[in-house]
VOPAGU-2260 file (C-alpha; in pm, 1 decimal, decimal comma):
REM VOPAGU-2260
SITE   aa  ch    i         X         Y         Z
SITE  MET   A    0   -3601,6    -555,2    6210,1
SITE  SER   A    1   -3355,6    -479,4    5931,8
SITE  PRO   A    2   -3135,2    -760,9    5793,3
SITE  GLN   A    3   -2810,9    -628,2    5935,1
SITE  HIS   A    4   -2957,1    -662,9    6285,4
SITE  ALA   A    5   -3130,1    -997,7    6234,4
SITE  SER   A    6   -2982,7   -1334,9    6318,8
SITE  SER   A    7   -2934,9   -1593,3    6044,5
SITE  ASP   A    8   -3213,3   -1804,8    6200,2
SITE  GLU   A    9   -3466,1   -1523,7    6159,7
SITE  LEU   A   10   -3420,0   -1488,5    5784,4
SITE  VAL   A   11   -3529,7   -1727,6    5514,5
SITE  VAL   A   12   -3241,3   -1859,3    5304,2
SITE  HIS   A   13   -3300,0   -2009,9    4959,0
SITE  ARG   A   14   -2983,5   -2196,9    4874,2
SITE  PHE   A   15   -2860,4   -2358,6    4555,8
SITE  PRO   A   16   -2986,3   -2563,6    4385,8
SITE  PHE   A   17   -3288,3   -2347,2    4321,5
SITE  PRO   A   18   -3632,0   -2503,0    4280,4
SITE  GLU   A   19   -3663,6   -2704,4    3959,4
SITE  GLU   A   20   -3945,0   -2481,6    3834,9
SITE  ALA   A   21   -3737,0   -2165,7    3872,3
SITE  ASN   A   22   -3638,8   -1982,8    3557,7
SITE  THR   A   23   -3257,1   -1984,3    3548,1
SITE  GLY   A   24   -3235,9   -1692,8    3305,4
SITE  ARG   A   25   -3248,8   -1647,8    2932,4
SITE  PRO   A   26   -2956,3   -1790,7    2735,2
SITE  ARG   A   27   -2708,2   -1545,8    2585,9
SITE  HIS   A   28   -2674,2   -1515,7    2208,6
SITE  ARG   A   29   -2322,1   -1445,1    2085,5
SITE  THR   A   30   -2428,5   -1242,9    1780,7
SITE  VAL   A   31   -2668,1   -1028,3    1981,9
SITE  ASP   A   32   -2400,8    -976,5    2248,8
SITE  ARG   A   33   -2152,3    -862,0    1985,2
SITE  ILE   A   34   -2401,2    -621,7    1830,4
SITE  ALA   A   35   -2475,2    -476,6    2172,4
SITE  ASP   A   36   -2100,9    -447,0    2244,7
SITE  ILE   A   37   -2042,0    -267,3    1912,8
SITE  LEU   A   38   -2316,5     -14,2    1979,6
SITE  GLU   A   39   -2203,9      48,8    2337,3
SITE  HIS   A   40   -1839,5      90,0    2234,7
SITE  VAL   A   41   -1922,3     337,4    1958,3
SITE  ALA   A   42   -2167,2     525,9    2181,3
SITE  ARG   A   43   -1902,6     567,9    2452,6
SITE  SER   A   44   -1626,9     678,7    2211,7
SITE  PRO   A   45   -1584,3    1055,1    2169,3
SITE  GLN   A   46   -1446,8    1005,4    1817,2
SITE  PRO   A   47   -1568,3     786,1    1526,5
SITE  GLN   A   48   -1421,4     437,9    1552,1
SITE  GLY   A   49   -1243,0     242,3    1279,9
SITE  LEU   A   50   -1329,5    -118,9    1208,2
SITE  THR   A   51   -1007,4    -249,3    1365,8
SITE  ASP   A   52   -1071,0     -45,4    1681,0
SITE  ILE   A   53   -1422,0    -186,7    1709,4
SITE  ALA   A   54   -1308,0    -544,3    1653,0
SITE  LYS   A   55   -1038,8    -508,1    1919,5
SITE  ALA   A   56   -1283,8    -354,9    2167,1
SITE  ILE   A   57   -1534,8    -638,4    2136,7
SITE  GLY   A   58   -1273,9    -914,8    2110,0
SITE  ALA   A   59   -1389,1   -1043,7    1770,8
SITE  PRO   A   60   -1221,9   -1103,4    1432,8
SITE  VAL   A   61   -1225,1    -810,3    1192,2
SITE  SER   A   62   -1404,2   -1020,4     928,8
SITE  SER   A   63   -1707,2   -1101,0    1146,4
SITE  THR   A   64   -1706,4    -749,6    1290,6
SITE  GLN   A   65   -1720,0    -608,6     938,0
SITE  SER   A   66   -2034,5    -809,3     863,6
SITE  LEU   A   67   -2209,6    -689,5    1178,5
SITE  VAL   A   68   -2104,7    -328,5    1127,1
SITE  ASN   A   69   -2229,3    -337,6     766,5
SITE  GLY   A   70   -2567,5    -456,2     888,5
SITE  LEU   A   71   -2584,3    -187,3    1156,3
SITE  VAL   A   72   -2501,1      82,6     902,0
SITE  ALA   A   73   -2766,9     -50,4     663,0
SITE  ALA   A   74   -3026,7     -40,9     942,0
SITE  GLY   A   75   -2929,5     311,5    1051,1
SITE  TYR   A   76   -2780,6     222,7    1387,4
SITE  LEU   A   77   -2433,6     331,8    1274,3
SITE  GLU   A   78   -2312,5     591,1    1025,2
SITE  GLU   A   79   -1986,8     569,1     829,7
SITE  THR   A   80   -1761,9     862,9     744,9
SITE  ASN   A   81   -1412,4     813,3     601,4
SITE  LYS   A   82   -1408,7     446,3     708,0
SITE  ALA   A   83   -1494,5     531,4    1067,7
SITE  PHE   A   84   -1821,7     475,4    1246,3
SITE  ARG   A   85   -2039,1     673,6    1483,2
SITE  MET   A   86   -2394,9     634,0    1613,7
SITE  GLY   A   87   -2670,1     665,3    1355,5
SITE  LEU   A   88   -3021,5     800,0    1405,3
SITE  ALA   A   89   -3203,4     469,1    1452,7
SITE  PRO   A   90   -3150,9     451,6    1832,6
SITE  TYR   A   91   -3284,7     805,2    1871,7
SITE  LEU   A   92   -3584,3     722,5    1652,4
SITE  LEU   A   93   -3667,7     425,7    1875,2
SITE  SER   A   94   -3653,3     648,7    2182,7
SITE  THR   A   95   -3884,0     898,4    2012,3
SITE  LEU   A   96   -4128,3     624,2    1914,2
SITE  ALA   A   97   -4128,5     491,6    2270,4
SITE  GLY   A   98   -4246,9     834,6    2377,7
SITE  SER   A   99   -4089,8     850,6    2722,6
SITE  ARG   A  100   -3772,1     794,6    2917,6
SITE  PRO   A  101   -3754,6     453,1    3088,5
SITE  VAL   A  102   -3743,2     623,2    3429,0
SITE  ASP   A  103   -3906,0     961,2    3389,8
SITE  GLN   A  104   -4051,4    1017,5    3735,5
SITE  VAL   A  105   -3715,0    1070,9    3909,2
SITE  THR   A  106   -3574,8    1403,9    3795,9
SITE  HIS   A  107   -3222,8    1535,0    3835,1
SITE  GLU   A  108   -3359,3    1801,1    4069,3
SITE  MET   A  109   -3491,7    1526,6    4297,5
SITE  LEU   A  110   -3146,0    1371,4    4315,5
SITE  GLU   A  111   -2993,4    1710,0    4396,5
SITE  ALA   A  112   -3245,5    1759,6    4678,1
SITE  ILE   A  113   -3134,0    1430,9    4834,9
SITE  VAL   A  114   -2769,4    1538,2    4807,0
SITE  GLU   A  115   -2853,2    1858,7    4992,3
SITE  GLU   A  116   -3005,5    1661,3    5278,0
SITE  THR   A  117   -2749,2    1381,0    5303,5
SITE  GLY   A  118   -2426,2    1535,9    5176,2
SITE  TYR   A  119   -2340,2    1225,9    4971,8
SITE  ILE   A  120   -2349,4    1122,4    4607,1
SITE  VAL   A  121   -2691,3    1004,7    4486,2
SITE  VAL   A  122   -2746,8     785,1    4179,2
SITE  LEU   A  123   -3044,7     673,3    3973,7
SITE  ALA   A  124   -2983,3     315,7    3858,5
SITE  ALA   A  125   -3158,5      70,3    3627,1
SITE  LEU   A  126   -3110,7    -293,3    3531,8
SITE  VAL   A  127   -3019,1    -323,8    3162,4
SITE  GLY   A  128   -2983,3    -686,1    3059,9
SITE  ASP   A  129   -2774,3    -853,7    3327,8
SITE  ASN   A  130   -2607,2    -539,1    3461,6
SITE  VAL   A  131   -2685,9    -223,1    3654,7
SITE  TYR   A  132   -2616,0     115,9    3498,0
SITE  TYR   A  133   -2626,9     456,0    3666,8
SITE  LEU   A  134   -2856,6     665,5    3446,0
SITE  ASP   A  135   -2811,4     992,0    3635,4
SITE  TYR   A  136   -2636,5    1120,2    3945,7
SITE  ALA   A  137   -2592,2    1422,3    4167,6
SITE  CYS   A  138   -2277,2    1460,0    4370,1
SITE  SER   A  139   -2125,5    1649,7    4659,1
SITE  ASP   A  140   -1837,5    1406,6    4721,7
SITE  PRO   A  141   -1575,9    1394,6    4442,0
SITE  LYS   A  142   -1424,0    1076,2    4589,3
SITE  PHE   A  143   -1710,1     870,3    4449,3
SITE  GLU   A  144   -1814,1    1070,9    4144,4
SITE  TYR   A  145   -1617,8     835,4    3918,9
SITE  LEU   A  146   -1860,2     557,0    4014,9
SITE  ALA   A  147   -2139,6     728,0    3823,9
SITE  GLN   A  148   -1997,3     966,4    3568,6
SITE  ASN   A  149   -1893,6     704,5    3308,0
SITE  ARG   A  150   -2213,6     496,4    3328,9
SITE  LEU   A  151   -2014,8     176,3    3363,6
SITE  GLN   A  152   -2195,1    -155,0    3395,6
SITE  ARG   A  153   -2196,7    -319,4    3737,7
SITE  PRO   A  154   -2306,7    -664,5    3852,9
SITE  PRO   A  155   -2641,4    -616,7    4031,8
SITE  LEU   A  156   -2530,9    -822,2    4331,7
SITE  GLU   A  157   -2237,4    -590,4    4400,4
SITE  THR   A  158   -2425,2    -263,0    4449,4
SITE  SER   A  159   -2693,6    -149,0    4691,2
SITE  ALA   A  160   -2877,4      -5,7    4388,7
SITE  GLY   A  161   -2880,7    -348,4    4225,8
SITE  TRP   A  162   -3009,7    -517,2    4540,7
SITE  ALA   A  163   -3298,1    -269,1    4563,6
SITE  ILE   A  164   -3392,0    -331,4    4200,2
SITE  LEU   A  165   -3377,9    -709,5    4241,0
SITE  SER   A  166   -3607,6    -682,6    4541,6
SITE  GLY   A  167   -3892,2    -588,7    4307,7
SITE  LEU   A  168   -3845,7    -855,9    4043,5
SITE  GLY   A  169   -4031,9   -1183,3    4041,5
SITE  ASP   A  170   -3879,2   -1475,6    4231,9
SITE  ASP   A  171   -3805,3   -1674,4    3915,6
SITE  GLN   A  172   -3620,5   -1381,9    3756,5
SITE  VAL   A  173   -3420,0   -1321,1    4074,0
SITE  TRP   A  174   -3322,7   -1687,7    4101,6
SITE  GLY   A  175   -3218,5   -1683,7    3736,7
SITE  ILE   A  176   -2993,0   -1383,3    3794,1
SITE  LEU   A  177   -2840,7   -1546,9    4101,6
SITE  ALA   A  178   -2783,6   -1875,0    3919,1
SITE  ALA   A  179   -2601,3   -1694,6    3635,4
SITE  SER   A  180   -2410,5   -1456,4    3863,6
SITE  LYS   A  181   -2032,2   -1456,9    3879,6
SITE  SER   A  182   -2037,4   -1293,7    4222,3
SITE  SER   A  183   -1892,1   -1481,8    4517,2
SITE  GLN   A  184   -2097,1   -1743,3    4696,1
SITE  GLU   A  185   -2066,5   -1531,7    5009,6
SITE  THR   A  186   -2234,0   -1238,0    4831,9
SITE  ILE   A  187   -2506,4   -1461,2    4689,2
SITE  ASN   A  188   -2576,0   -1612,9    5030,1
SITE  LYS   A  189   -2593,3   -1268,5    5189,7
SITE  PHE   A  190   -2841,0   -1150,0    4926,0
SITE  GLN   A  191   -3057,1   -1456,5    4984,4
SITE  ARG   A  192   -3072,0   -1380,8    5357,1
SITE  TRP   A  193   -3174,7   -1020,9    5290,8
SITE  TYR   A  194   -3411,0   -1091,2    5003,6
SITE  PRO   A  195   -3736,9   -1148,3    5201,9
SITE  HIS   A  196   -3691,1    -820,9    5392,4
SITE  MET   A  197   -3603,1    -625,0    5076,9
SITE  LYS   A  198   -3894,0    -778,7    4885,5
SITE  GLU   A  199   -4129,1    -654,1    5157,5
SITE  THR   A  200   -3982,1    -303,2    5192,7
SITE  GLY   A  201   -3807,7    -221,1    4862,4
SITE  GLU   A  202   -3512,0    -103,6    5070,4
SITE  CYS   A  203   -3148,1    -205,1    5091,8
SITE  ILE   A  204   -2942,0     -63,6    5378,1
SITE  ALA   A  205   -2563,0     -97,8    5373,3
SITE  PRO   A  206   -2519,5    -448,0    5225,9
SITE  GLY   A  207   -2139,3    -416,4    5231,2
SITE  VAL   A  208   -2087,5    -594,7    4898,6
SITE  ALA   A  209   -1929,6    -328,6    4675,1
SITE  LEU   A  210   -1570,7    -393,7    4571,1
SITE  ASN   A  211   -1474,9     -28,9    4519,4
SITE  GLY   A  212   -1448,8     102,6    4875,0
SITE  ALA   A  213   -1805,0     230,1    4886,9
SITE  ASP   A  214   -2134,9     123,3    5039,1
SITE  GLY   A  215   -2488,3     246,2    4994,4
SITE  VAL   A  216   -2847,3     282,6    5102,1
SITE  ALA   A  217   -3101,2     231,5    4824,5
SITE  VAL   A  218   -3476,5     225,7    4765,0
SITE  ALA   A  219   -3669,1      84,6    4470,5
SITE  VAL   A  220   -3844,0     311,7    4220,4
SITE  GLU   A  221   -4186,4     189,3    4110,9
SITE  LYS   A  222   -4399,9     275,3    3808,7
SITE  GLN   A  223   -4753,5     139,2    3809,2
SITE  GLY   A  224   -4658,3    -119,9    4066,7
SITE  THR   A  225   -4347,7    -242,3    3882,8
SITE  VAL   A  226   -3991,4    -174,1    3999,3
SITE  VAL   A  227   -3811,0       6,0    3715,1
SITE  ALA   A  228   -3505,6     149,7    3891,8
SITE  SER   A  229   -3358,0     245,8    4226,0
SITE  VAL   A  230   -3216,2     555,0    4392,3
SITE  SER   A  231   -2905,8     497,5    4601,8
SITE  VAL   A  232   -2696,9     715,7    4832,7
SITE  ILE   A  233   -2329,1     619,6    4813,0
SITE  ALA   A  234   -2045,0     693,0    5054,1
SITE  SER   A  235   -1764,9     517,2    5239,3
SITE  PRO   A  236   -1868,4     218,3    5453,5
SITE  GLU   A  237   -1789,7     416,1    5769,2
SITE  GLU   A  238   -2007,3     710,3    5661,6
SITE  ILE   A  239   -2293,5     485,1    5552,8
SITE  GLU   A  240   -2286,4     294,7    5881,0
SITE  LYS   A  241   -2292,7     619,7    6077,8
SITE  ASP   A  242   -2571,7     787,9    5879,1
SITE  SER   A  243   -2777,0     496,8    5740,6
SITE  GLU   A  244   -3083,7     565,1    5956,3
SITE  THR   A  245   -3094,3     930,3    5850,6
SITE  ILE   A  246   -3035,9     841,7    5484,2
SITE  ILE   A  247   -3314,4     582,6    5467,5
SITE  GLU   A  248   -3560,0     827,0    5623,4
SITE  VAL   A  249   -3468,8    1087,0    5359,5
SITE  LEU   A  250   -3510,5     832,9    5079,9
SITE  ARG   A  251   -3844,5     711,3    5216,4
SITE  ARG   A  252   -3975,5    1066,9    5220,2
SITE  HIS   A  253   -3859,2    1140,5    4867,3
SITE  ARG   A  254   -3983,4     804,4    4737,8
SITE  LYS   A  255   -4341,3     926,4    4790,9
SITE  LYS   A  256   -4278,9    1188,7    4522,1
SITE  TRP   A  257   -4171,0     950,4    4245,3
SITE  ASN   A  258   -4354,8     620,8    4303,5
SITE  ARG   A  259   -4680,5     620,0    4110,3
């Protein structure tokens, strides 16, 4: 029985406070956060960014931003030309040294095949830090293309893709993410009700938690027994409700091709 058809008495609910032994998440570090924000801002900008632009984007004083930017230039993560900054070669070197993409078993052609069968936008998502990012997408519905094309960060509890990814994490890590989440208590409670079923199946069917007029059906992507991403079909809540059974069958069939 899927969660949307189960009564509240049939599903296990872990409520706050979480067990004392649960890991409530790693603490944030302001300097690391600012460095990450600098790199993401510059990476997203089509033109080299001046120091003042960077400081404004990350909400930090120019003086402290200057120090961080200087260090990133020295380490090769940024390059400076005419007092403006763009991405350096260090991030690309790290990717080369790593030797593979973080999610290499789900190809763009696989996403396109799912679009052909469902008629809806399909995204490949991964958890980066505390947020979900759409790494790739294939689309037949322009209404929802904006959700994926800019690779914006999204709280994991507010997307079907995020729920599917969380289903494959360890309990302590999940409780830590929930404890640190800024999502509504209603959303957190709903996730807790669904969690046992998702943990067993790696599937999330129409959770109804997105705040952008969309809903989704998602399945976890595994690599050597570890969940590394999810593939989600996104459409309007009405369309997802109507076609959810067909969509999950399509995703289950395709999942056999990429889980390994």
